[in-house]
N, C-alpha and C positions, 0 to 999 in steps of 0.2 A: 104082853109081848109087843115088841116094836114092829111097826109096819116096815116093809122093805124100803119104802121111800125115806122113812125116818133114819134107818140104818145108813142109807146112802148119804143123806144130808149130814149126819154125824161124822161119817168117814171123811166127807169132803171138807167139813169145817176143821177137823183135826189135821188133815193133810195141808190145808191152807195155812194153818197156824205153824205147823212144822216148817213148811217152806219159807214162810215169812221170817222165821227166826233162824233159818239154816245159814251156814257159812256160804253156800252157793248163792244165796240171795245177796249177801254182803259183797261177795266178789262181783256179782253182776252190777250192783249199785256202784261200786268203786270203779269198775271198768267204764261204765257209762259216764261217770263224772270225769274220769281221766280222758276219755275220747272227746267229750264235749270241750274240755279245756284245751286239748291239742288242736281241735278243729278251729276254735276261736282264734288261736294264734296264727293260723295259716292264711288269714285275710281272704277267706272264701266268700263268694257271693251266693245268694239264694237262687233257686231256679226261677223265681218270679223276676228277680233283678236281671238275670241272664236273658230271659225271654223278652223283657222290655228293651234291653240294649240291642238284641237281635232285630227287633222290629224297627228301632231307630236306625240301625245300620242299613236295613233293606230300603227304608224311605230315603236315606241319605244317598245311597248308591243310585237309586232311580233318579233322584234330583240331579246328581252329578252327570248322569248320562244325558238327561234332557239339556242341561247347560252346555255340555260338550257338543251336542248336535246344533244348538243355537249358535254357538261360537263358530262352528264350521260353516253354517249357512251365512252368517254375517261376513266371514272372511271371504267366502265365495262371491258374495255381492260386491264387496269392495275390490275384488280382483286380485287380492293378495291370497296367500296361502299360509299354511303353518310355517313354511320354509322362509317366508319373507318377514315374519315377526321375530323379534329378539327372543333368544332362549332364556330360560330362568336362570 
């Protein structure tokens, strides 16, 4: 007589085999392939690339603010202001 654990293992093995060969598994595999192909055409970025660019943007914005303050200080020292300099 089989032990309960053996019966469970046999059942699990048979179910795995059935699911592996079932149409549902084929549909799942095909859907994953189709979605992967569709996403690759969308020119998406990875989360890591997005986070890297976000950090670059934060540093760039901080640097821009520093430079704007320095320009304002230099303009004040020269006695001119933003209104006396030519516009872009």
